[in-house]
N, C-alpha and C positions, 0 to 999 in steps of 0.2 A: 319186312312179310306188312305185307298187308292188311290192316283189320277190315273184319268184317262189323258193319252195323247192323243196329236192331232191325230196321226194313233186308236188307242182305238175308238176316239171319233169320228171319221170319218165313222169307221166300223157302232159303235152304231148308227148312223141316219141311215145309210144304211139300216141295217136292219128293223128298227123303220122305217122307207119311205115304204121298201118291205110288213108291216102285213098291214099299211094303204091302203094300193094300193092293196092290195088281197082283206080284209076284204070290202074296199069298191066297188069291182068288177072295176076297172078305165079302161080307154081305152078298152071299149067291151069285158072286160074279166070276166061280172058275168056271163055270163050264164053257165061258167063249175065250178066245184063243190070247195066248200072251199079249201078242200086239195091239189086240184090241181092249186088253183090259189095261196097258202102257197107256196109249190112246185115252182111254177113259177116264180112268183116274188121276192120272198128272196133269194134264191140264184142269180140273174138276176143282184141285186141291190146291194149284197155282190160281184163279179165282178164287176160291175161299180165301185162301191167304192173303192176296190184294183186299177182299172188304173185311178181311182181317185188320188188317193195317188200320183202313180208314176206321173202323169201328175205336180202335185203340187210341187214334190222334183225336177223334172225340172225347172219349172217355178221360184223357188227359186233361181234358182241360177242365175238367170237375171235380175230381179226387185225384187224390196223391197215388198213385199205381200202385208203386214201391212198397208201404207204408198197410196198404190192406191187401196185398196179394189174393187169397182166397177170395174177396168181395172183388175183386176185379174181375179172377176167374169166372166166376156165376156172370156179372155184366154183362163182358163180351162174349160170351157162351148165348147168352137171353139176342143181343142186341146181331149176333153173326146168323144164328141158329136162321132165323125167321125168312130171310132173304136166302140164304142155301137153299134149303127146303125146297122154296119153287124152284131154284134154279137146277137141282139134282134131276126133281120131279121132271121139270122139262128135255134134259139131256139124255137123260135115263133110257126114253122111252124111243128116241130115237137112234142112240146109239146102238140098242141092244134088238130094239122091234122093228127099227125103220117108221114109228108114227110115235104120236105123243099119246102118252096113257092118259087112261079119265081122269077127270078132275077128284072123281072118289076116290083116287086108289094115293092122290097127295098127305093124307094123314100118316101112310103106311112110312114116308121116309122120314118123318120127325124124329121117332128114334135113334136109327141108324148117325143119320146129321148132328145129333145132339151128341151121342158116346163120342164119336171121331173131334166136335168142335170142342167140345170140356176137356179132353184129352190133350190137342194141340194149343187151346187157349192157356194151358196148366204148363205144358214144356213151353210156351214163349214167354212166361209172365214169369216163369221161375231164372231161367236164362238170362231174361231181362232185367232181373231186380239191381237197377245199377246204383254205380258206387262211383261218384268221382273221381277222377284222375288225380290225385294231389302229388305237387313236386316239391323237394325237399332243397334245402341250400347245403353244401357241403359243409360239414359241423367240423371246426378247429381246423382247417382249411384240408380238410380228407374230404374226399368223395370225388364226387361227380363235379363237373367244371359243365356248366351248361354251352351248348354250342349255338342255340339260336341266339343269342346277339349277336354272332356273323351274319345272321341275317338280315341285318337293318340295312337300309338303305345309309349310304354316304351318311347322307347330313345328319342321320341320328344319331351316327355311329358313337357308342359309348355312353349312351341316353338313358335313362332311368325306363324300365319296363313295366308300366302299370298294369296294363291288359290285352288279348290277346282275342280280337271278334271276329269269326268267320262271315266270313258276305258270300255266298256261293262259291266260286273255284278260289277265291282270294283270303287273306288274312289282312284284318286293319289289325295296326301294331299303335297301340294306345302309348305314348311315350313322356315323360316332363318338357318335352321338346317340340311337343304336336305329334301329328301323325301320321302313316302311310300304308300304304296295301303292299303286299306280295303275292305271288302265284304260288299258292301251297296248300294242303291241308290240315287241318287241326288236328285230326288225330297222330300224322306224322310230328308238326308244332310238339304235343306231348311229351313226344318223346325227346325232344331237343330241350326241352324248358326244365328236365331233370336238372335238379342243380341251383333252379330260384324255385322261392318260398311261396307259395302258390296253391292254386288248387282251379279244378273245369267246377266253373258253377251251374253252367247253362249246356244244353249241347249243342251251342256256337259259341261259349265262351270261357277263357281264363282270364283269371283275375290271382295280381301279386299283393299275397297278403299285407304287406308292410304299406301297400298303397288306399287299403281298405280306410274308412274315417268314419261312416256311419251305416247303421242297417237299419230301413226302416220297413213295417210291414202294412198290406193292403190286402183283400182279397186272399187270403189264407194265402199269399207269396211274398219273398221276402224282395228287395231290393237293396244292392250294394252303393255309397258312393263314396269314391273314389278322390283322391286327391286330382284338383282342375277341375271338379265339378262333373265328373264325369260317371254315368251311373253302370251297370251293371247288376241283370236279373240273376236270381236264384230259381231255379225250376224246382216245380215240389219233388219232385224226382231224387235230386239232389240236395233236399233242405236238409234233411232227416243227419246226413252222416256228417254236411257240415256243422250243422248245430253241436254233433256228436264228437268234431274235433276241434272245437271250441271259438267256431268262425263267429257264432254270435249266440 
């Protein structure tokens, strides 16, 4: 089954919201034909969703989103609302009246846009409260045996896997015998890594727990030093769950 990441999930929420707003004729749009409401709401919500993704990425650089969800909703709403109000003001006049609305009407769009922005921000923040995928070794010979070692190139077969790092559409597998690339998505690899003790520490990293030698902190972030001198990042959104699981 294909897994939907935060980006795809955010756009799916935006499209669904656009369909609902069009069908219900929200904010006095009910007098327009359904096709026109669809043509208005869905692209508008997608555009707002794309800006929301950019705002979320920017915000994630500064605060731990998963640890302060309501603060995140408030800050996201503030970041998103201003530009989206201007966009909605410009588009609405052209779609429904064939001409731009006067500038004096712009403040009237703040309330409706803010309501939608807060609602969708809350939905996305709470849907995306990330938890790292943790994989576990079979206990006493019982349980799933990891299929991922079978993916190792011939020269690395039998090597100890220390970490898996996503690089574009490839994965770099770090082992005690060196590293190599394979064509695979990290989301698919996480399923096959079940059977090995480790966890996703970042959206682009899985780390074997037994390979961790040291944890260092800086700028509010943690970095794992692994055997062989390799370092792996711990993202803010996964830090709390990993700390609770005893990683550091």
